[in-house]
Each structure stands twice: as C-alpha cells, then as structure tokens.
KOLKOL-92412 format. One line per field, with one value per residue (C-alpha): residue number from 0; z, y, x; residue in one letter. Coordinates in steps of 0.2 Angstrom, whole numbers, padded with zeros to 4 digits, m for minus. Layout:
i: c(NUM_...)
pz: c(Z_...)
py: c(Y_...)
px: c(X_...)
aa: c(a_...)
This chain:
i: c(0_1_2_3_4_5_6_7_8_9_10_11_12_13_14_15_16_17_18_19_20_21_22_23_24_25_26_27_28_29_30_31_32_33_34_35_36_37_38_39_40_41_42_43_44_45_46_47_48_49_50_51_52_53_54_55_56_57_58_59_60_61_62_63_64_65_66_67_68_69_70_71_72_73_74_75_76_77_78_79_80_81_82_83_84_85_86_87_88_89_90_91_92_93_94_95_96_97_98_99_100_101_102_103_104_105_106_107_108_109_110_111_112_113_114_115_116_117_118_119_120_121_122_123_124_125_126_127_128_129_130_131_132_133_134_135_136_137_138_139_140_141_142_143_144_145_146_147_148_149_150_151_152_153_154_155_156_157_158_159_160_161_162_163_164_165_166_167_168_169_170_171_172_173_174_175_176_177_178_179_180_181_182_183_184_185_186_187_188_189_190_191_192_193_194_195_196_197_198_199_200_201_202_203_204_205_206_207_208_209_210_211_212_213_214_215_216_217_218_219_220_221_222_223_224_225_226_227_228_229_230_231_232_233_234_235_236_237_238_239_240_241_242_243_244_245_246_247_248_249_250_251_252_253_254_255_256_257_258_259_260_261_262_263_264_265_266_267_268_269_270_271_272_273_274_275_276_277_278_279_280_281_282_283_284_285_286_287_288_289_290_291_292_293_294_295_296_297_298_299_300_301_302_303_304_305_306_307_308_309_310_311_312_313_314_315_316_317_318_319_320_321_322_323_324_325_326_327_328_329_330_331_332_333_334_335_336_337_338_339_340_341_342_343_344_345_346_347_348_349_350_351_352_353_354_355_356_357_358_359_360_361_362_363_364_365_366_367_368_369_370_371_372_373_374_375_376_377_378_379_380_381_382_383_384_385_386_387_388_389_390_391_392_393_394_395_396_397_398_399_400_401_402_403_404_405_406_407_408_409_410_411_412_413_414_415_416_417_418_419_420_421_422_423_424_425_426_427_428_429_430_431_432_433_434_435_436_437_438_439_440_441_442_443_444_445_446_447_448_449_450_451_452_453_454_455_456_457_458_459_460_461_462_463_464_465_466_467_468_469_470_471_472_473_474)
pz: c(0116_0130_0133_0146_0153_0153_0138_0136_0128_0119_0105_0092_0091_0078_0074_0070_0077_0061_0053_0049_0067_0074_0067_0065_0083_0087_0076_0084_0102_0095_0089_0107_0106_0118_0107_0110_0100_0098_0093_0093_0095_0109_0101_0093_0076_0063_0050_0044_0059_0065_0051_0036_0031_0044_0046_0027_0028_0042_0032_0016_0025_0031_0013_0005_0017_0011_m0006_m0005_0003_m0009_m0024_m0015_m0023_m0038_m0029_m0023_m0004_0001_0017_0016_0016_0027_0039_0045_0061_0060_0077_0079_0063_0072_0089_0078_0069_0085_0093_0080_0080_0099_0100_0087_0093_0111_0103_0097_0111_0123_0108_0113_0131_0131_0124_0131_0119_0128_0120_0123_0116_0108_0089_0085_0076_0073_0080_0077_0069_0084_0094_0093_0101_0106_0109_0117_0126_0144_0137_0130_0118_0113_0109_0098_0091_0075_0070_0059_0051_0051_0048_0035_0026_0026_0017_m0001_m0005_m0018_m0014_m0020_m0008_0009_0015_0009_0022_0011_0020_0020_0017_0037_0042_0028_0038_0056_0046_0053_0043_0026_0015_0003_m0010_m0010_m0022_m0022_m0029_m0035_m0043_m0036_m0023_m0009_m0018_m0026_m0009_0001_m0012_m0014_0006_0005_m0009_m0002_0012_0002_m0003_m0021_m0027_m0040_m0042_m0054_m0060_m0069_m0079_m0092_m0083_m0064_m0055_m0067_m0065_m0063_m0079_m0091_m0094_m0074_m0072_m0085_m0073_m0060_m0070_m0074_m0059_m0051_m0065_m0060_m0041_m0043_m0048_m0059_m0062_m0074_m0079_m0089_m0079_m0071_m0053_m0054_m0040_m0026_m0018_m0001_m0006_0007_0017_0003_m0011_m0029_m0038_m0055_m0067_m0086_m0097_m0114_m0119_m0106_m0090_m0077_m0058_m0048_m0033_m0017_0000_0005_m0004_m0001_m0007_m0010_m0022_m0014_m0001_0002_0012_0031_0028_0032_0045_0052_0054_0040_0036_0052_0053_0035_0027_0009_0001_m0019_m0030_m0023_m0005_m0001_0008_m0001_0002_0000_m0002_0018_0021_0025_0022_0015_0035_0037_0055_0050_0041_0033_0029_0023_0015_0019_0004_m0015_m0021_m0019_0001_0005_0024_0019_0011_0026_0037_0026_0025_0045_0047_0035_0044_0061_0055_0045_0062_0070_0058_0050_0031_0024_0009_0004_m0014_m0015_m0035_m0030_m0018_m0021_m0023_m0017_m0021_m0010_m0025_m0029_m0038_m0028_m0039_m0034_m0046_m0043_m0052_m0068_m0078_m0095_m0099_m0088_m0094_m0112_m0107_m0099_m0117_m0114_m0123_m0117_m0117_m0109_m0102_m0098_m0089_m0088_m0072_m0082_m0087_m0069_m0059_m0042_m0050_m0058_m0040_m0030_m0045_m0045_m0065_m0066_m0068_m0074_m0070_m0080_m0081_m0089_m0093_m0104_m0118_m0120_m0103_m0098_m0082_m0071_m0071_m0066_m0058_m0060_m0053_m0054_m0044_m0027_m0014_m0025_m0011_m0003_m0021_m0024_m0012_m0023_m0037_m0026_m0019_m0036_m0043_m0026_m0029_m0049_m0055_m0075_m0082_m0079_m0061_m0060_m0072_m0065_m0048_m0042_m0038_m0028_m0037_m0036_m0032_m0037_m0036_m0051_m0060_m0058_m0067_m0079_m0085_m0084_m0095_m0109_m0106_m0111_m0125_m0116_m0109_m0108_m0101_m0113_m0134_m0141_m0159_m0166_m0167_m0148_m0144_m0140_m0146)
py: c(m0106_m0098_m0105_m0104_m0118_m0115_m0114_m0102_m0104_m0091_m0089_m0079_m0076_m0065_m0069_m0051_m0035_m0023_m0015_m0030_m0039_m0024_m0019_m0037_m0040_m0022_m0027_m0044_m0037_m0023_m0037_m0047_m0060_m0063_m0059_m0062_m0055_m0064_m0052_m0054_m0040_m0027_m0013_m0014_m0008_m0019_m0017_0000_0007_0004_0001_0005_0016_0028_0033_0034_0048_0054_0058_0060_0075_0081_0081_0088_0104_0107_0106_0117_0131_0129_0131_0146_0155_0155_0166_0178_0169_0167_0156_0155_0139_0126_0115_0096_0090_0074_0067_0080_0074_0054_0059_0067_0050_0041_0051_0049_0029_0030_0039_0029_0013_0018_0022_0007_m0004_0006_0005_m0015_m0011_m0004_m0017_m0030_m0038_m0047_m0046_m0060_m0058_m0072_m0084_m0092_m0109_m0120_m0137_m0142_m0137_m0127_m0125_m0114_m0117_m0102_m0097_m0084_m0082_m0080_m0094_m0111_m0111_m0106_m0115_m0108_m0110_m0096_m0090_m0075_m0075_m0057_m0062_m0048_m0050_m0046_m0037_m0047_m0047_m0053_m0069_m0061_m0047_m0056_m0056_m0039_m0027_m0018_m0010_m0015_m0002_m0005_m0001_0015_0021_0019_0034_0027_0041_0051_0043_0055_0042_0028_0016_0011_m0007_m0008_0006_0000_0011_0009_0012_0028_0035_0030_0037_0052_0055_0052_0064_0079_0074_0079_0060_0057_0044_0032_0020_0003_m0003_m0022_m0019_m0006_0007_0013_0007_m0006_m0010_0008_0018_0025_0041_0046_0037_0047_0063_0053_0049_0066_0073_0058_0061_0079_0073_0059_0058_0042_0033_0017_0006_m0011_m0012_m0030_m0031_m0044_m0043_m0033_m0033_m0024_m0014_m0004_0007_0006_m0004_m0010_m0014_m0023_m0021_m0025_m0013_m0017_m0024_m0016_m0020_m0007_m0005_0007_0014_0018_0023_0013_0002_0000_m0015_m0013_m0027_m0029_m0038_m0059_m0065_m0074_m0089_m0098_m0111_m0106_m0124_m0120_m0137_m0145_m0132_m0137_m0123_m0121_m0111_m0107_m0105_m0089_m0094_m0086_m0091_m0093_m0087_m0083_m0067_m0070_m0072_m0089_m0101_m0119_m0123_m0110_m0109_m0099_m0083_m0074_m0055_m0044_m0047_m0066_m0066_m0060_m0044_m0029_m0029_m0012_m0007_m0001_m0018_m0029_m0017_m0018_m0036_m0040_m0030_m0042_m0057_m0051_m0049_m0067_m0075_m0066_m0072_m0054_m0052_m0048_m0049_m0041_m0040_m0020_m0016_m0004_m0003_0014_0012_0027_0032_0046_0053_0071_0072_0059_0044_0038_0027_0017_0002_m0002_0006_0009_m0007_m0018_m0013_m0018_m0033_m0039_m0032_m0019_m0002_0013_0030_0040_0057_0066_0084_0091_0104_0115_0118_0119_0136_0130_0121_0137_0146_0134_0131_0113_0111_0095_0079_0075_0068_0052_0046_0027_0025_0009_0014_0011_0013_0028_0019_0023_0011_0018_0035_0038_0054_0061_0079_0085_0077_0063_0052_0063_0065_0047_0046_0053_0041_0026_0031_0034_0017_0008_0019_0013_0030_0034_0050_0060_0057_0062_0079_0084_0084_0103_0103_0120_0131_0134_0118_0102_0093_0101_0092_0075_0083_0090_0073_0067_0080_0075_0057_0062_0073_0090_0098_0116_0121_0112_0111_0096_0091_0091_0071_0072_0083_0077_0087)
px: c(0097_0089_0070_0058_0048_0029_0016_0005_m0013_m0021_m0036_m0026_m0006_0000_0020_0029_0026_0028_0014_0006_0006_0003_m0012_m0019_m0016_m0025_m0039_m0040_m0044_m0056_m0065_m0066_m0054_m0037_m0022_m0004_0010_0026_0041_0059_0064_0064_0057_0040_0036_0046_0057_0045_0048_0064_0074_0064_0052_0052_0070_0075_0058_0066_0084_0075_0065_0082_0091_0075_0076_0095_0091_0075_0085_0097_0085_0080_0093_0082_0068_0080_0084_0101_0104_0121_0132_0123_0132_0127_0129_0128_0126_0110_0103_0105_0097_0083_0079_0081_0069_0057_0060_0057_0043_0034_0038_0034_0017_0013_0019_0007_m0008_m0004_m0004_m0020_m0030_m0026_m0014_0001_0017_0032_0049_0056_0059_0044_0043_0026_0029_0011_m0005_m0010_0008_0022_0039_0048_0067_0077_0062_0052_0040_0044_0030_0011_m0006_m0016_m0033_m0027_m0011_m0007_0011_0018_0036_0040_0055_0076_0088_0095_0112_0123_0136_0151_0147_0144_0159_0167_0160_0147_0133_0116_0100_0098_0117_0116_0102_0113_0123_0139_0147_0145_0160_0168_0163_0150_0144_0128_0123_0105_0093_0078_0068_0079_0095_0088_0082_0098_0108_0098_0101_0118_0122_0111_0123_0139_0145_0149_0139_0138_0124_0124_0108_0108_0094_0090_0080_0080_0064_0061_0043_0036_0030_0045_0036_0037_0055_0062_0059_0068_0082_0086_0085_0095_0110_0110_0113_0124_0141_0137_0121_0125_0111_0112_0128_0133_0141_0157_0164_0166_0184_0188_0206_0214_0201_0190_0183_0185_0169_0172_0159_0153_0145_0142_0158_0169_0175_0177_0182_0177_0184_0172_0175_0160_0146_0128_0121_0100_0096_0078_0071_0067_0052_0056_0047_0064_0064_0048_0043_0027_0027_0022_0007_0002_0006_0012_0025_0025_0042_0046_0046_0030_0016_0000_m0017_m0033_m0043_m0046_m0028_m0030_m0017_m0020_m0022_m0037_m0033_m0018_m0017_m0002_0000_0013_0029_0027_0013_0014_0010_0022_0033_0022_0017_0001_m0002_0002_m0008_m0025_m0020_m0019_m0037_m0042_m0035_m0042_m0059_m0060_m0056_m0070_m0082_m0084_m0087_m0069_m0058_m0043_m0048_m0042_m0041_m0025_m0012_m0001_0018_0028_0045_0053_0065_0066_0052_0042_0035_0020_0007_m0009_m0020_m0012_0003_0000_0011_0001_m0015_m0010_m0005_m0020_m0026_m0035_m0037_m0036_m0035_m0020_m0019_m0003_m0003_0015_0020_0026_0008_0002_0001_0007_0022_0027_0024_0035_0049_0044_0041_0049_0037_0019_0002_m0004_m0020_m0025_m0042_m0053_m0055_m0075_m0081_m0069_m0067_m0050_m0038_m0022_m0016_0004_0012_0031_0028_0032_0021_0016_0015_0001_m0008_m0010_m0022_m0035_m0031_m0033_m0048_m0054_m0050_m0058_m0074_m0076_m0072_m0074_m0064_m0080_m0080_m0063_m0064_m0081_m0075_m0069_m0051_m0044_m0035_m0020_m0014_m0004_m0020_m0027_m0013_m0024_m0041_m0030_m0023_m0042_m0049_m0032_m0038_m0057_m0052_m0057_m0041_m0043_m0023_m0012_m0015_m0020_m0023_m0042_m0041_m0039_m0052_m0069_m0084)
aa: c(x_x_x_x_x_x_x_x_x_x_x_x_x_x_x_x_x_x_x_x_x_x_x_x_x_x_x_x_x_x_x_x_x_x_x_x_x_x_x_x_x_x_x_x_x_x_x_x_x_x_x_x_x_x_x_x_x_x_x_x_x_x_x_x_x_x_x_x_x_x_x_x_x_x_x_x_x_x_x_x_x_x_x_x_x_x_x_x_x_x_x_x_x_x_x_x_x_x_x_x_x_x_x_x_x_x_x_x_x_x_x_x_x_x_x_x_x_x_x_x_x_x_x_x_x_x_x_x_x_x_x_x_x_x_x_x_x_x_x_x_x_x_x_x_x_x_x_x_x_x_x_x_x_x_x_x_x_x_x_x_x_x_x_x_x_x_x_x_x_x_x_x_x_x_x_x_x_x_x_x_x_x_x_x_x_x_x_x_x_x_x_x_x_x_x_x_x_x_x_x_x_x_x_x_x_x_x_x_x_x_x_x_x_x_x_x_x_x_x_x_x_x_x_x_x_x_x_x_x_x_x_x_x_x_x_x_x_x_x_x_x_x_x_x_x_x_x_x_x_x_x_x_x_x_x_x_x_x_x_x_x_x_x_x_x_x_x_x_x_x_x_x_x_x_x_x_x_x_x_x_x_x_x_x_x_x_x_x_x_x_x_x_x_x_x_x_x_x_x_x_x_x_x_x_x_x_x_x_x_x_x_x_x_x_x_x_x_x_x_x_x_x_x_x_x_x_x_x_x_x_x_x_x_x_x_x_x_x_x_x_x_x_x_x_x_x_x_x_x_x_x_x_x_x_x_x_x_x_x_x_x_x_x_x_x_x_x_x_x_x_x_x_x_x_x_x_x_x_x_x_x_x_x_x_x_x_x_x_x_x_x_x_x_x_x_x_x_x_x_x_x_x_x_x_x_x_x_x_x_x_x_x_x_x_x_x_x_x_x_x_x_x_x_x_x_x_x_x_x_x_x_x_x_x_x_x_x_x_x_x_x_x_x_x_x_x_x_x_x_x_x_x_x_x_x_x_x_x_x_x_x_x_x_x_x_x_x_x_x_x_x_x_x_x_x)
C-alpha cells in the first residue's frame, strides 16, 4: 500500500471522476468553490467513458455501418463482401476514448479543479484517507460521493474465466461461438456487436422477457430482430453451471423441465451492475445505506450527513450517466446555496440495439400500477413516409396520456434514431405538455419525428394516417 505523507484541505471534495463526478466538480468550480477531485484511475471519465457507454457505442456504430451496407441491397446498392480489420477497429475505439478523456481533464484544469489520484475512504465526518496516492488524506467542508458501479457476476462463473462487459469491450478476439448470460441492455448491445462482427451468438435470459422493465410492445420488435441476428435467444432459462472444457466452455441451463448443455468458445457475463458503496467508510461519515447498498439522499442529493452529497449509480434510481450528470449539477448548486433539486419527472432510457429502443416517463404498466386511467396511442413505422424511404419500418411510437386531463405521462419509441427522438418526449413531460400540445406542434415532413405527433393523434382520437374505429375517434 502506497500512501503520501501530507494532508490537503479543500472546500469541496468529489470522489470519482465519472460523468457525475467531473460534472459536479466543474459546476462547483464555476460557482466559485475550491474543488478537489479524487480519482483512482489515471484517465478521467469513469466507467461510462472508459469501459461502458462510449466504447460500446463506438463498436455498435461500426456494426450498424456493416448492417446498413448489407441492407442496401434491397435498394439496388451492392458493396461486395465486407472485411473487418479488428486492430484498426480497436485503435479507432481507443482514439475516441483518449480524446474524450483528455478533453475532460483539460476542462478540469481550465476550471482550476485539482485532480488527485488515489483510493478514498472516509475516516471521519470531514476527512478522507487516501491509498495509492501522493496525498495522505483530504479534509473538506463538503463532499460529493460519485463512485459509480461495477459489473455484477454469478458465483458459479467467477473463477471460470468468463468475460465481463469490460473485457468484451476491449475486443480481445471475435470468437466463433459466444454465449451471453443476461438479456438486459448490456447483454443485448454486446451480443449484437459480436453477432455483427461474425460470432454465432446464443443469449440466455432468466426472466420471460428480454429488457425487463421496458414496455412489452416495444420489446417485441427488438426480440424479433434479435432472433434473426442471434443463433439462439433463450428466455425463461436459468444458468446452473459454467464449466471450462478444453479451449471452450460448457454452460448448463434449465429451460422448462429440460436440462441442456450449451457449448461456446467464450462466455460473456452481463447480469447487471452493483453500486460501489463497499469499503468507503460511509458509517464513519454518518452516511446511511438502504437494503440495496445504495446511499439514501433527498432531492438536493444530500445524505443523512447534510454536508455530504451522493450522486449517480450509488443512489436509488436507474444507473444512467445522464442521471448522474444532472445530479452532479444539483449537488454542486445545493452546496453553493443555489435553489436546486433533483425533481425531474422523466429520465430517458435508451437501449442501443437495432432498431433502437427508448422510453421516458411512465410506461403503460407503471401508469396502471399507480392506478391511473390512461389513453394509449400507438403509431407503426409501416405508416410513416420517412421510415419507408430508408427501408426501416420495424418499430412504433407509443404515447401514454392521462385519460381525463390529456397530460402526457410517457413516450416509448422503438425505431431508428430513437435515442435522439426520445428527447422530445422528455421535454414534453418536463414541461407538462398535453396531447394537444404534442399534436398541434408542427413536425417537419418527411421525418421520423412525425411518428411522435402521429402517436399523439391516435391517443387523442384524431388520427389521420392510420385507420381507427369509430369508438376511438374524437369528433
């Protein structure tokens, strides 16, 4: 263990340099605070930038480009057989990460934020001890915990040499046969990446539906596409053992009443993430955890120790980079005495599969669980001119509104560029928009965004471009 001998003092210390931590540090500095950021890694950016969102989307884009070239045959465009230079792809991905991380470090330097490398642990209400650092510790007035999360695993696979998502994103090889355990967004995204690069992919999911928590109407479209791209897609299937055998693996599963053995050259474990709240000394700082090991906070991101804030994956709610960034700003502004609260009505979620799936606000199931009576509008891409022009008609937009007030409650999209389109739904929900606000706003033609307006019209009973029954139509 390497430790420095000197302690530093600062007004605000931020623990973790991911999309929550570095944003909090920048905002606090802009508000006139003296800020010190503690980060274990040499590079700034956290899991999202270094081994999550950014590298995965770089690889996903590469595979989508291959798929677009293949799909262009239906338009009479032929590009011949594609080849993959894995070394160049790795280098391109790394160049993206390096430039973004260096840019973030430059922003911190420009704002006067001091960055200290080391592993932080609270040893008192206003002090941190640092390990593997040139600094022995930090004394502070305010702290922001932004330590993020790490990949989860299954005990049976921990010593079997399986890949984590972090391993898979380094593109160590393109195996002939890849078995993915977990049908959440990580498993699906990486499974499709490797399928696009040439692997025969089998995906195993314990629950009856992939992307548990997402709207089944949207998931059905993705499930259908994944079945075409994967060798096998097995839901309601439990992994009971993972065994290394020769140069490959044998994965034992139970499906219904059957016990099966699945062979693969590599196995990818993608069963979620767990918060990095262990061994932080939180008890010594008076910070409480809930039964899921998450830090309890109020709408100002304050913990039970009011001078200590927590943001991102260590707090309740979805583990999403954009949630962490928003919370980082709220925490910094709260510390600076600004009127701020994390009271957002909608946090968009995106799955970068093909077609992309995104939702914001309430799903239909969540609205019904809350006892709300709702109107539903679904508009299929088969009826959308722009979708026809690009040959991408698999998908739909779904709008959920309150039955009495027409207040917009949720939007779900499964379509090309859903990740970009969902922002309109998020803004509409945050602004308290009604169906009339949505449908009376002119959307450019021909675009994919028109499908949001069209779905709103279906919900409002004023649809023009799809057939509806007399009972659905509002006069």
